C-alpha positions in Angstrom: -145.4 207.1 -45.3 -146.5 209.0 -42.2 -145.0 206.1 -40.1 -141.6 206.6 -41.9 -141.6 210.3 -41.3 -142.2 209.7 -37.6 -139.3 207.3 -37.4 -137.0 209.8 -39.1 -138.0 212.6 -36.7 -137.5 210.4 -33.7 -134.0 209.4 -35.0 -133.0 213.0 -35.5 -134.3 213.9 -32.0 -132.4 211.0 -30.5 -129.1 212.2 -32.1 -129.7 215.8 -30.9 -130.3 214.5 -27.4 -127.1 212.5 -27.4 -125.2 215.5 -28.7 -126.6 217.7 -26.0 -125.6 215.1 -23.4 -122.0 215.0 -24.7 -121.8 218.8 -24.7 -123.1 219.0 -21.2 -120.6 216.4 -20.0 -117.8 218.4 -21.6 -118.9 221.5 -19.9 -118.9 219.7 -16.6 -115.4 218.3 -17.3 -114.0 221.8 -18.2 -115.7 223.4 -15.2 -114.5 220.8 -12.7 -111.7 218.4 -13.7 -109.7 220.9 -16.0 -110.1 223.9 -13.7 -107.1 222.7 -11.6 -104.9 222.1 -14.7 -105.8 225.4 -16.3 -105.2 227.2 -13.0 -101.8 225.5 -12.6 -100.9 226.5 -16.1 -101.9 230.1 -15.5 -100.0 230.1 -12.2 -96.9 228.8 -14.0 -97.1 231.4 -16.7 -97.4 234.3 -14.1 -94.7 233.1 -11.6 -91.0 233.7 -12.3 -87.8 232.7 -10.5 -85.0 235.1 -9.8 -81.5 233.9 -9.1 -79.9 235.4 -5.9 -76.2 234.9 -6.1 -74.1 234.3 -3.0 -71.3 236.7 -2.2 -67.9 235.1 -2.4 -65.8 235.6 0.8 -63.2 238.3 0.9 -59.4 238.0 1.2 -57.6 240.3 3.5 -53.9 240.7 4.6 -52.7 240.4 8.2 -53.5 244.0 8.9 -57.1 243.8 7.5 -56.3 245.4 4.1 -58.7 244.2 1.5 -57.0 242.1 -1.2 -60.0 240.5 -3.0 -63.8 241.1 -2.6 -67.0 240.5 -4.5 -69.4 243.3 -5.4 -73.0 243.0 -6.4 -73.9 243.7 -10.0 -77.1 244.4 -11.8 -77.6 243.5 -15.5 -80.5 244.9 -17.4 -82.1 243.5 -20.6 -85.2 244.3 -22.7 -87.5 242.5 -25.1 -88.3 245.4 -27.5 -92.0 244.3 -28.2 -92.7 244.8 -24.5 -91.6 248.5 -24.8 -94.1 249.2 -27.6 -97.6 248.1 -26.5 -100.3 248.4 -29.1 -102.6 250.5 -26.9 -100.0 253.3 -26.9 -99.3 255.6 -29.7 -95.9 255.4 -31.5 -95.0 258.8 -30.0 -95.8 257.6 -26.5 -93.7 254.5 -27.0 -90.8 256.5 -28.3 -90.9 258.8 -25.3 -90.9 255.9 -22.9 -87.9 254.3 -24.6 -86.1 257.7 -24.6 -86.7 258.1 -20.8 -85.5 254.6 -20.0 -82.3 255.2 -22.0 -81.6 258.4 -20.2 -82.1 256.8 -16.8 -79.7 253.9 -17.6 -77.0 255.7 -19.5 -75.1 257.1 -16.5 -74.8 253.6 -14.9 -74.3 251.1 -17.7 -71.5 252.8 -19.6 -73.4 253.2 -22.9 -74.7 256.5 -24.4 -78.4 257.0 -24.3 -78.7 257.1 -28.2 -77.0 253.7 -28.4 -79.3 252.2 -25.8 -82.4 253.7 -27.5 -81.3 252.2 -30.9 -81.1 248.7 -29.3 -84.5 249.0 -27.7 -86.3 249.8 -30.9 -85.2 246.6 -32.6 -86.9 243.2 -32.6 -84.4 241.1 -30.6 -83.7 240.7 -26.9 -81.0 243.2 -26.0 -78.6 243.5 -23.0 -78.5 247.1 -22.0 -74.9 248.0 -21.5 -72.5 246.7 -18.9 -73.6 245.3 -15.5 -74.0 248.1 -12.9 -71.8 247.7 -9.8 -72.1 251.1 -8.2 -74.2 250.6 -5.0 -76.1 253.9 -5.5 -76.8 253.0 -9.1 -78.2 249.6 -8.2 -80.3 251.2 -5.5 -81.7 253.8 -7.8 -82.6 251.4 -10.6 -84.2 248.9 -8.2 -86.4 251.6 -6.8 -87.8 252.1 -10.3 -88.2 248.4 -11.0 -92.0 248.5 -10.5 -92.6 251.8 -12.1 -90.8 253.3 -15.1 -88.4 250.3 -15.6 -91.0 247.6 -15.1 -90.7 246.5 -18.8 -87.0 245.5 -18.3 -85.5 242.3 -17.0 -83.3 242.6 -13.9 -80.6 240.0 -13.3 -78.4 240.1 -10.2 -74.8 238.9 -10.3 -71.4 239.2 -8.6 -68.1 240.6 -9.8 -64.7 240.0 -8.2 -62.4 243.0 -7.5 -58.7 243.1 -6.6 -57.9 246.6 -5.3 -54.1 246.1 -5.1 -53.7 245.3 -8.8 -50.6 243.2 -9.5 -49.6 243.0 -5.9 -49.8 239.3 -5.0 -51.8 238.9 -8.3 -50.7 235.3 -9.2 -50.7 234.3 -5.5 -54.3 235.4 -5.1 -55.4 234.0 -8.4 -58.7 234.8 -10.0 -62.2 233.5 -10.7 -64.1 232.5 -13.8 -67.4 233.9 -15.0 -69.3 231.7 -12.6 -67.3 233.2 -9.7 -65.5 229.9 -9.1 -61.8 230.1 -8.1 -59.6 228.7 -10.9 -56.1 229.8 -9.8 -54.0 230.7 -6.8 -55.6 231.1 -3.4 -59.0 231.7 -5.0 -58.9 228.1 -6.1 -57.1 226.7 -3.0 -59.5 228.3 -0.5 -62.7 227.6 -2.5 -64.2 225.6 0.3 -64.2 228.7 2.6 -64.7 231.4 0.0 -67.6 229.9 -2.0 -71.2 230.4 -0.9 -74.5 228.8 -1.9 -76.9 230.8 -4.2 -80.5 231.5 -3.3 -83.6 232.4 -5.3 -86.9 234.2 -5.0 -90.3 233.9 -6.7 -92.3 236.8 -8.1 -95.4 237.3 -10.2 -95.6 239.0 -13.6 -98.5 240.2 -15.7 -99.4 239.1 -19.2 -96.7 241.4 -20.7 -94.0 240.0 -18.3 -93.9 243.0 -16.0 -93.4 242.3 -12.3 -96.4 242.7 -10.0 -95.8 243.9 -6.4 -97.0 241.1 -4.2 -96.0 239.9 -0.7 -95.8 236.4 0.7 -94.1 234.7 -2.2 -91.2 232.3 -1.2 -87.6 233.6 -0.9 -84.6 231.4 -0.3 -81.8 233.7 0.8 -78.2 233.0 -0.4 -75.6 231.7 2.0 -72.5 233.9 1.5 -68.9 232.7 1.5 -66.6 233.1 4.5 -64.1 236.0 4.8 -60.5 234.9 5.1 -57.5 236.6 6.7 -54.1 235.8 5.2 -50.7 235.9 6.9 -49.5 238.2 4.1 -48.5 241.8 4.6 -49.3 243.5 1.3 -46.7 246.3 1.8 -43.9 243.7 2.2 -45.4 241.8 -0.8 -45.0 244.9 -2.9 -41.4 245.4 -1.8 -40.4 241.9 -2.8 -42.2 242.1 -6.2 -40.6 245.5 -7.0 -37.1 244.2 -6.4 -37.8 241.0 -8.3 -39.1 243.0 -11.3 -35.8 245.0 -11.1 -33.5 242.0 -11.0 -35.4 240.3 -13.9 -35.1 243.4 -16.0 -31.4 243.9 -15.2 -30.5 240.2 -15.7 -33.0 239.4 -18.5 -33.9 236.4 -16.3 -36.7 233.9 -17.2 -38.3 234.3 -13.7 -37.6 235.5 -10.2 -39.4 234.5 -7.0 -39.0 235.0 -3.3 -40.4 234.0 0.1 -40.3 236.0 3.3 -41.3 234.3 6.6 -41.9 235.5 10.1 -39.1 233.5 11.7 -40.8 232.8 15.0 -44.1 231.6 13.6 -43.2 230.6 10.0 -46.1 232.7 8.8 -45.7 233.7 5.2 -45.3 237.5 5.1 -44.8 237.7 1.4 -44.6 235.1 -1.4 -43.8 236.8 -4.7 -43.3 235.6 -8.3 -42.3 237.6 -11.4 -43.7 237.8 -14.1 -46.9 238.5 -12.3 -50.5 239.4 -13.3 -53.3 241.7 -12.5 -56.3 239.5 -11.6 -58.7 242.3 -12.6 -57.4 242.2 -16.2 -58.8 239.0 -17.7 -57.4 239.9 -21.2 -53.8 239.6 -20.1 -52.9 236.3 -18.5 -49.9 234.7 -20.2 -49.2 231.2 -18.9 -45.9 232.3 -17.3 -47.7 234.9 -15.2 -50.1 232.4 -13.6 -47.2 230.3 -12.2 -46.5 230.7 -8.5 -42.7 230.2 -8.6 -42.1 229.6 -4.8 -44.4 226.6 -4.6 -44.8 225.3 -8.2 -41.3 225.4 -9.5 -38.4 223.3 -8.2 -34.7 224.0 -8.5 -31.3 222.8 -7.1 -30.5 225.0 -4.1 -26.7 224.9 -4.7 -24.5 226.3 -2.0 -27.5 227.8 0.0 -27.8 224.1 1.2 -24.4 224.1 2.8 -25.4 225.7 6.1 -28.2 223.2 6.5 -25.8 220.3 5.8 -23.2 221.7 8.1 -25.8 221.8 10.9 -26.7 218.2 10.0 -23.1 217.2 10.2 -22.9 218.6 13.7 -26.2 217.2 14.7 -25.4 213.7 13.5 -21.9 213.8 15.2 -20.1 213.4 11.9 -17.7 216.2 12.8 -17.0 218.5 15.8 -17.1 222.3 15.7 -13.4 222.6 16.4 -12.2 220.2 13.7 -10.7 221.2 10.3 -11.3 219.7 6.9 -8.9 219.0 4.1 -10.0 221.2 1.2 -7.0 220.8 -1.1 -7.8 220.3 -4.8 -6.6 216.7 -4.9 -9.3 215.8 -2.3 -11.9 216.6 -4.9 -10.6 213.9 -7.2 -13.0 210.9 -6.8 -13.6 207.7 -8.7 -15.4 208.7 -11.9 -15.7 212.4 -11.1 -14.0 215.5 -9.8 -15.4 218.1 -7.4 -14.1 221.7 -7.7 -14.3 224.8 -5.7 -15.3 228.2 -7.2 -13.0 229.9 -4.8 -10.2 227.3 -4.2 -8.3 227.6 -0.9 -6.1 224.5 -1.4 -5.6 224.0 2.3 -7.2 222.7 5.5 -10.1 224.9 6.6 -12.1 225.2 9.8 -15.8 224.6 9.5 -16.5 228.3 9.6 -14.1 228.8 6.7 -15.8 226.0 4.7 -19.0 228.1 4.9 -17.3 231.5 4.4 -15.3 230.3 1.3 -18.2 228.0 0.2 -16.0 224.9 -0.3 -17.7 222.0 -2.2 -14.6 219.8 -1.5 -14.8 220.5 2.2 -18.5 219.7 2.5 -18.2 216.5 0.4 -15.3 215.2 2.5 -17.1 215.8 5.8 -20.0 213.5 4.8 -18.0 211.0 2.8 -16.2 210.1 6.0 -19.5 208.4 7.0 -19.0 205.6 4.4 -16.1 203.4 3.7 -14.7 203.6 0.2 -14.9 199.8 0.2 -18.8 199.9 0.7 -19.8 203.0 -1.3 -23.5 202.0 -1.2 -23.8 201.5 2.5 -27.4 202.5 3.0 -27.4 202.0 6.7 -24.6 204.6 7.1 -26.2 207.1 4.7 -29.8 206.7 5.9 -29.6 209.2 8.8 -28.6 211.9 6.4 -31.6 211.3 4.1 -33.9 211.0 7.1 -32.8 214.4 8.4 -33.5 216.0 5.0 -37.0 214.5 5.2 -37.4 216.0 8.7 -36.5 219.4 7.2 -39.5 219.1 4.9 -37.8 218.2 1.7 -39.4 215.7 -0.7 -43.0 216.4 0.5 -45.5 219.2 -0.1 -45.7 221.9 2.6 -49.5 221.8 2.3 -50.4 225.4 1.7 -53.8 226.1 0.0 -52.4 226.5 -3.5 -53.0 224.3 -6.5 -50.2 222.3 -8.1 -47.7 222.6 -5.2 -44.5 220.7 -6.1 -43.1 218.2 -3.6 -39.5 218.6 -4.7 -37.3 215.6 -5.1 -34.8 213.6 -3.0 -33.0 210.7 -4.5 -34.3 207.4 -3.2 -31.9 205.8 -0.6 -31.3 202.7 -2.7 -29.7 204.9 -5.4 -27.4 206.8 -3.0 -23.6 206.4 -3.5 -20.8 207.7 -1.4 -19.1 209.7 -4.1 -22.2 210.8 -6.0 -25.5 211.5 -4.2 -24.0 211.7 -0.7 -21.2 214.0 -1.9 -23.4 216.1 -4.2 -26.3 216.7 -1.8 -23.9 218.4 0.7 -23.6 221.4 -1.7 -27.1 221.4 -3.0 -27.0 219.1 -6.0 -28.9 215.9 -6.7 -31.8 217.4 -4.7 -34.6 219.7 -5.9 -36.6 222.0 -3.7 -39.2 224.7 -3.8 -38.4 228.1 -2.4 -41.0 227.7 0.3 -39.4 224.4 1.4 -36.1 226.1 1.4 -37.4 229.0 3.5 -38.9 226.6 6.0 -35.6 224.7 6.3 -33.4 227.8 6.6 -35.9 229.1 9.2 -34.9 226.2 11.4 -31.4 227.7 11.7 -32.9 230.3 14.0 -33.6 227.9 16.9 -33.3 224.4 15.6 -37.1 223.9 15.2 -38.7 223.2 11.8 -42.1 224.9 11.5 -44.6 224.4 8.7 -45.2 227.7 6.8 -48.8 228.9 6.8 -50.7 231.3 4.6 -54.0 231.6 6.5 -54.3 233.4 9.9 -58.0 232.6 10.2 -61.5 233.2 8.9 -64.9 234.5 9.9 -67.5 231.8 10.5 -71.1 231.9 9.2 -72.0 232.9 12.8 -69.7 235.9 12.7 -67.1 234.4 14.9 -63.4 234.7 14.1 -61.7 231.3 13.9 -57.9 231.3 14.2 -55.9 228.8 12.2 -54.3 226.2 14.6 -50.6 226.7 15.3 -48.3 225.3 12.6 -46.8 221.8 12.9 -43.3 221.9 14.3 -40.5 219.5 15.3 -37.0 219.9 16.7 -34.3 219.1 14.1 -31.2 220.7 15.4 -29.7 221.5 18.8 -29.8 225.2 19.5 -26.0 225.3 20.0 -25.4 223.9 16.5 -27.6 226.5 14.7 -26.1 229.3 16.7 -22.7 228.3 15.4 -23.9 227.9 11.8 -25.8 231.2 11.9 -22.6 232.9 13.1 -20.6 231.4 10.2 -23.3 232.6 7.8 -23.0 236.1 9.3 -19.2 236.1 8.7 -19.9 234.9 5.1 -21.9 238.1 4.6 -19.3 240.3 6.3 -16.2 238.8 4.6 -17.1 236.1 2.1 -19.1 235.7 -1.1 -22.2 237.2 0.4 -21.0 240.7 1.0 -23.6 242.2 -1.4 -26.2 241.7 1.4 -24.1 243.5 4.1 -26.3 246.2 5.7 -24.9 248.9 8.0 -26.3 248.6 11.5 -27.9 245.2 11.0 -26.1 241.8 10.9 -27.4 239.4 8.3 -26.7 235.7 8.2 -26.8 234.6 4.6 -25.5 232.2 1.9 -25.4 232.4 -1.9 -26.1 229.5 -4.2 -25.4 228.8 -7.9 -26.5 225.7 -9.8 -27.2 224.5 -13.3 -30.8 224.9 -14.5 -32.7 221.6 -14.7 -34.5 223.0 -17.8 -31.4 224.2 -19.7 -28.0 223.0 -18.6 -26.4 226.0 -20.4 -28.3 228.3 -18.0 -28.1 228.7 -14.2 -30.3 229.1 -11.1 -29.0 231.7 -8.7 -30.4 231.8 -5.2 -29.9 233.4 -1.8 -31.0 232.5 1.7 -30.8 234.7 4.7 -31.9 235.3 8.3 -32.0 238.8 9.8 -31.0 240.1 12.3 -28.4 237.4 12.6 -28.3 237.4 16.4 -32.0 236.9 16.9 -33.7 236.4 13.6 -37.2 237.9 12.9 -37.4 237.3 9.2 -36.2 234.5 6.9 -35.7 235.3 3.2 -35.1 233.1 0.1 -34.6 234.7 -3.3 -34.3 232.8 -6.6 -33.3 234.2 -10.0 -33.9 231.7 -12.8 -31.6 231.8 -15.8 -30.1 235.2 -15.5 -28.4 236.3 -18.8 -25.8 238.7 -17.4 -24.5 237.2 -14.2 -22.2 234.3 -13.6 -22.7 233.9 -9.9 -25.5 234.4 -7.4 -23.4 237.2 -5.8 -24.1 239.2 -8.9 -27.9 238.7 -9.1 -29.9 237.0 -6.3 -27.6 238.4 -3.5 -28.0 242.1 -4.5 -31.7 241.6 -4.9 -31.9 240.1 -1.4 -29.8 243.0 0.0 -32.2 245.5 -1.5 -35.2 243.6 -0.1 -33.8 243.4 3.4 -32.8 247.1 3.3 -36.5 247.9 2.8 -38.1 245.1 4.9 -36.0 245.6 8.1 -36.8 249.3 8.6 -40.5 248.6 7.9 -40.3 246.0 10.8 -38.6 248.5 13.1 -34.9 247.8 12.4 -33.4 250.9 10.9 -30.6 250.4 8.5 -27.9 253.1 8.9 
């Protein structure tokens, strides 16, 4: 019996020994192998990452006036349990919340009582609107490690457009992530967008930031500032007159382009209806459309000066010749061409422009092709090729989304009495106002220049980088465009363009009226001009889409163009008497 008791005692002792050994091994494991894991977990719980947003590059006009910029914002949030620690009395906690609310109220746009009500709840709460005032951000950050240390700070950016509706749809706007989604904001994203940074900071057990140096910081790379060719004062002039003509005519849309004639820089590019980029609640689809580059239209008779210069350049007719413009010359196989202001006689080339004769223009170019071979592509090809050299049928390439290329009928579909005849007076071709402005601009000296919207930008190194000179090519001889420009000036002085006549400044211009491609019962009215006529400095194209109260361009687009030039020319140093 004694022997059995000894065995039992030895067994129990052996079990206790094994248990002690296992316990000791576990202690060693915890004190050595798990120390690193527990330390890492503790480190992860105490380190936080703060997003440091990059500033989006600014947009300025040619004179340095700010059109779009980004401002830093500070958003504050709170987790209410952090504001009511157990070791404080309820009175102390209430006083802390009251003090925080009073500090924030002047900056976040919410009354202190409303802020206090949010902070005594049980859910995470955003405290008012983001703060954008620099002095407010500075004050609140100074208190981040003291009386506001229980709050969460989040840095962001907000886009501002100080000129309101001026160039609104041209500039476009950004989304909540500060990404360009319309207009130049979208087209220039590669330059304007930056790269966000981040910083690490340590917090205590209650999530409050602890002041500590030496933690890693990745600074943001800000976007580049861009200088546009626009003059915001000229932009406002165009927009105001377009608003007026739209209201007077109950037009669907009106848009215009103003170029610096010598450089083809875009001084203004306006479209009505417009929008205020700062107002995200009011962006109808129509207001986002940039008419001069995204909408195509038949140019009508504004095309005649270009085609007359082409006829002279291609040697189809000489400047001293006359053209038979009698009504019977408009009777063609399968169709009839009519003149709005019939003269029913032979006209000089100047008179063809002044009286805007469709019959005259068609007969000039139909002389290229024999009636027996009406689809003679070889004879008609030079005409189409010249139109291509004038920039039609291809995008200009400005940094704007959804730029339309326009349309030229393919050569295999050209016919002597249809496409060839029609294109001479601006039918069977669709253009954008920017394309049309670039082509009309070539009537100043015979050179086609690619319009540009960007003068330059500031590099990341702080150096100003100019945009390379625009592409250019000679299209017309200077003697030919001087003749045509003189005939356009006479059209303003005596013909159908008299609404643009300005005392003291000669204007070369031409009206255009064509059927709308959207609704054949409505019309597109346009006007093209160079001023001053003798030595042009500006080129203007105005388009009024579907006016309800005007039959001809001389009653809508031409008066609007006249009012624009009467404001633009004095601004540029050419007083109108």
